[in-house]
C-alpha positions in Angstrom: -5.1 11.3 -14.0 -5.8 14.0 -11.3 -4.7 13.1 -7.8 -8.2 14.1 -6.8 -9.8 11.5 -9.0 -11.4 8.6 -7.1 -10.3 6.1 -9.8 -13.8 4.6 -9.5 -16.7 4.2 -11.9 -19.8 4.9 -9.7 -21.9 2.9 -12.1 -20.0 -0.2 -11.0 -20.2 0.6 -7.3 -22.0 -2.7 -6.5 -19.0 -4.6 -7.7 -16.4 -2.7 -5.6 -13.9 -4.7 -3.6 -13.4 -2.7 -0.4 -9.9 -2.9 1.1 -9.1 -1.2 4.4 -5.8 0.0 6.0 -5.4 1.8 9.4 -2.5 4.2 9.9 -1.2 7.3 11.5 1.1 9.8 9.6 4.2 7.8 10.5 2.9 4.7 8.7 1.9 6.5 5.5 5.1 5.6 3.7 4.7 1.8 4.4 1.0 2.0 3.5 1.9 3.7 0.2 4.1 0.7 -0.7 1.3 -1.7 0.2 -1.2 0.2 -1.9 1.1 0.5 -4.9 1.7 -3.2 -4.8 -2.0 -3.8 -4.7 -2.6 -1.6 -7.8 -0.1 -3.6 -9.8 -1.9 -6.9 -9.1 -5.6 -6.1 -9.5 -8.0 -7.6 -12.0 -8.6 -4.9 -14.6 -12.2 -6.0 -15.0 -13.0 -5.3 -11.3 -13.2 -2.1 -9.2 -11.4 -1.6 -5.9 -11.7 1.0 -3.2 -8.8 1.4 -0.7 -10.1 3.1 2.4 -7.5 4.5 4.8 -8.6 4.9 8.4 -6.4 7.4 10.2 -6.1 9.6 13.3 -5.1 12.8 11.4 -3.1 12.5 8.2 -1.5 15.8 7.0 -2.4 17.0 3.5 1.1 16.3 2.1 0.7 12.6 2.9 -2.9 12.5 1.6 -1.8 13.9 -1.7 1.1 11.4 -2.1 -1.2 8.5 -1.1 -4.0 9.7 -3.4 -1.5 9.9 -6.3 -1.6 6.1 -6.4 -5.1 5.9 -7.7 -5.7 4.1 -11.0 -8.6 3.6 -13.4 -10.0 0.9 -11.3 -8.5 1.5 -7.8 -9.9 4.4 -5.8 -8.5 5.8 -2.5 -10.6 7.2 0.2 -9.7 8.7 3.7 -11.7 8.4 6.8 -10.6 10.0 10.1 -11.7 8.1 13.2 -13.8 10.5 15.2 -14.1 10.5 18.9 -16.6 8.3 20.5 -17.3 6.4 23.7 -15.7 3.3 22.1 -12.6 5.1 21.1 -12.2 6.9 24.4 -12.4 3.5 26.2 -9.7 2.0 23.9 -7.4 5.1 24.2 -7.8 5.0 28.0 -6.8 1.3 28.0 -3.9 1.8 25.6 -2.5 4.7 27.8 -2.0 2.2 30.6 -0.1 -0.3 28.4 2.9 1.8 27.4 6.2 0.2 28.4 9.1 -2.0 27.4 8.0 -4.5 24.8 4.6 -3.0 24.3 4.5 -2.7 20.6 0.7 -2.5 20.5 0.0 0.4 22.9 -1.7 2.6 20.3 -5.4 2.9 19.6 -4.6 2.7 15.9 -4.3 -1.0 16.1 -8.0 -1.2 17.1 -9.3 0.9 14.2 -9.8 -2.2 12.1 -12.5 -3.3 14.4 -14.5 -0.1 13.9 -14.8 -0.9 10.1 -18.2 -2.8 10.2 -19.8 -0.1 12.3 -18.5 2.8 10.3 -19.3 1.3 6.8 -22.8 -0.2 7.0 -23.2 -0.3 3.2 -20.6 -3.1 3.0 -21.3 -6.6 4.0 -17.8 -7.9 3.5 -14.3 -6.4 3.2 -10.6 -7.1 3.3 -8.3 -5.5 5.9 -4.5 -5.5 5.5 -1.7 -4.1 7.7 0.4 -1.3 6.2 3.6 -3.5 6.4 2.3 -5.9 3.7 3.2 -6.2 0.0 0.7 -7.8 -2.4 1.9 -10.4 -4.9 -1.6 -11.5 -5.9 -5.0 -10.0 -6.7 -6.6 -8.8 -3.4 -9.9 -9.5 -5.1 -9.2 -13.2 -4.9 -8.8 -12.8 -1.1 -12.0 -10.8 -1.0 -13.7 -13.8 -2.7 -12.9 -16.1 0.2 -16.0 -18.1 1.1 -16.5 -17.3 4.8 -19.3 -19.9 5.2 -20.8 -19.2 8.6 -17.7 -17.6 10.0 -17.3 -13.9 11.1 -13.7 -13.6 10.0 -11.0 -15.2 7.9 -7.4 -15.0 9.1 -4.2 -17.0 9.0 -2.8 -18.9 12.0 0.0 -16.7 13.3 3.3 -18.1 12.2 5.4 -16.5 14.9 3.3 -18.1 17.6 4.0 -21.5 16.1 7.8 -21.1 16.0 8.5 -19.0 19.2 8.0 -21.2 22.3 7.3 -18.2 24.6 4.5 -17.0 22.4 3.1 -20.4 22.0 2.9 -20.9 25.8 1.5 -17.5 26.3 -1.3 -18.1 23.8 -2.2 -21.4 25.3 -2.2 -20.3 28.9 -2.8 -16.6 29.2 -5.1 -16.1 26.2 -6.7 -19.5 26.5 -6.7 -20.2 22.7 -4.9 -23.3 21.4 -1.8 -22.0 19.5 -2.8 -23.9 16.4 -6.0 -21.9 16.2 -4.6 -18.5 17.2 -4.7 -16.1 14.2 -2.8 -13.1 13.1 -4.9 -9.9 12.7 -2.7 -8.4 10.0 -4.7 -9.8 7.1 -8.4 -10.2 7.5 -11.5 -11.0 5.5 -14.4 -9.6 7.5 -18.0 -10.7 7.5 -19.1 -7.2 8.2 -22.8 -8.0 8.3 -22.2 -10.7 10.8 -19.9 -8.6 13.0 -22.5 -5.9 13.1 -25.2 -8.4 14.1 -23.1 -9.7 17.0 -22.1 -6.1 18.0 -18.4 -6.9 17.9 -17.2 -3.5 18.8 -19.4 -3.4 21.8 -18.2 -6.9 22.8 -14.6 -5.8 22.4 -14.9 -2.7 24.5 -17.0 -4.5 27.2 -14.3 -7.2 27.4 -11.5 -4.6 27.6 -13.3 -2.7 30.4 -14.1 -5.9 32.3 -10.5 -7.3 32.4 -8.2 -4.4 31.7 -5.7 -7.1 30.9 -2.0 -6.7 30.4 -1.4 -8.6 27.2 1.3 -9.1 24.6 -0.8 -8.3 21.5 -4.0 -7.0 22.9 -6.0 -6.2 19.8 -5.2 -9.6 18.3 -5.6 -11.5 21.6 -9.1 -10.0 22.2 -10.1 -10.8 18.6 -9.1 -14.5 19.0 -10.9 -14.8 22.3 -14.2 -13.1 21.3 -14.3 -14.8 17.8 -13.1 -18.2 18.9 -14.6 -20.8 16.7 -15.8 -18.2 14.2 -12.5 -17.5 12.4 -11.8 -19.4 9.1 -8.2 -20.2 8.6 -6.8 -18.5 5.5 -4.3 -20.2 3.1 -0.8 -19.3 4.3 -0.1 -17.8 0.9 -2.1 -14.8 1.9 0.1 -13.9 4.9 3.6 -15.1 4.3 6.6 -14.4 6.4 9.5 -12.8 4.4 11.7 -15.9 4.4 14.7 -16.4 2.2 13.1 -19.0 0.0 9.7 -17.5 -0.6 7.2 -19.8 -2.4 6.5 -18.8 -5.9 2.8 -18.8 -5.3 2.9 -16.5 -2.3 0.1 -13.9 -2.6 1.1 -11.5 0.2 4.3 -10.9 2.2 3.9 -9.5 5.7 6.9 -7.7 7.2 5.5 -8.4 10.7 7.2 -7.3 13.9 10.9 -8.0 13.1 13.5 -6.9 10.5 11.6 -4.1 8.7 13.3 -3.4 5.4 13.0 0.3 5.9 15.1 -0.1 9.1 17.6 -2.9 8.2 19.6 -3.8 5.2 19.9 -7.3 3.7 16.6 -8.6 5.2 14.8 -11.5 3.5 12.6 -10.3 0.5 13.7 -6.7 0.9 13.6 -6.3 -2.9 9.8 -7.0 -2.9 9.3 -4.1 -0.6 11.7 -1.7 -2.3 10.2 -2.4 -5.7 6.8 -1.5 -4.4 8.1 1.6 -2.6 9.9 2.9 -5.7 6.6 3.5 -7.3 5.5 5.9 -4.6 6.3 9.5 -3.5 7.8 8.1 -0.3 10.8 6.2 -1.6 13.4 8.9 -0.6 11.8 9.2 2.9 12.1 5.4 3.3 15.7 5.3 2.2 16.5 8.1 4.7 14.8 6.1 7.5 17.0 3.2 6.7 20.1 5.3 6.7 19.4 7.0 10.0 18.4 3.8 11.8 21.8 3.5 13.4 23.3 1.0 15.8 21.7 2.7 18.8 18.3 2.5 17.3 18.8 -1.1 16.2 19.9 -2.0 19.8 16.8 -0.4 21.2 14.6 -2.3 18.6 16.2 -5.6 19.6 15.7 -4.8 23.3 11.9 -4.2 22.7 11.6 -7.5 20.9 13.5 -9.3 23.7 11.2 -7.6 26.3 8.1 -8.7 24.4 9.3 -12.3 24.4 10.1 -12.1 28.1 6.7 -10.6 28.8 5.0 -13.5 27.0 7.0 -16.0 29.0 6.1 -14.3 32.3 2.4 -14.0 31.5 2.4 -17.7 30.4 2.8 -18.7 34.1 -0.8 -18.0 34.9 -3.1 -20.9 36.0 -6.0 -19.8 33.9 -6.6 -17.3 31.0 -6.6 -13.6 31.9 -9.4 -12.8 29.5 -12.7 -14.6 28.7 -15.7 -13.9 26.5 -19.0 -15.2 27.6 -21.2 -13.7 24.9 -23.3 -15.6 22.4 
């Protein structure tokens, strides 16, 4: 199959399952592993379109990513163009750079542009690039959202790390047992367009200019409070040693990335997916060059993030609020 083939039968376009990822060039290798794992688990009777939102992928990375298309999985690229919304988010992010600020890039907010940029879709799936599929993403797409605007899983790290739990309860103002991870989402795109979510997000950012631990995720939880359906945990599993057999998606979120560290839980799942891409050698070299100094710096950032959460949890009332409809 040509690398320029879409892998999509246009006559079946009304049955397409749209799946979005948002990356920059540095995240292309991880996205490739995620996409390859997706192609291995799809329903052969359905059609899927993987849409990659980016801030400027080079052609070499595009070609390697496009080579992952199959007969029923298409790959499309969409560069995020400049706009008043993006300018506001970039300006906000530029003030967030510092120790422990993992989420100081505008790329983390691209997922919330999806409903506005793709008005032909009423529903979609979004997955982070550090995920590996072990089930058919079409099943995730079929989630009944009922009257909700989003489906996401309660964030497992918030539940087990006391500092994060206190931060969410106090600074974000969302009960920790309702606070959701934004790495795997089923979006009610029609509903999000109707409520003008992107406008609500930027207006809230401009109003509070808040210093937060996970800004994109924190704002999502506040603005959509009461409108997020909780996903089954199988669709956003931590890479624990004893992974349940029915796990549908593994999320290498925040700590212990297998392309940085050896002997991390479920690393075989990642490397099996990466082996089927053109980035396998690059990823192995990343792991080999992630030396003790880089590991120390990585751990320091994580420690700083936890300390930041503990400090922000001391507030008397939430630092952000949403008073929209």
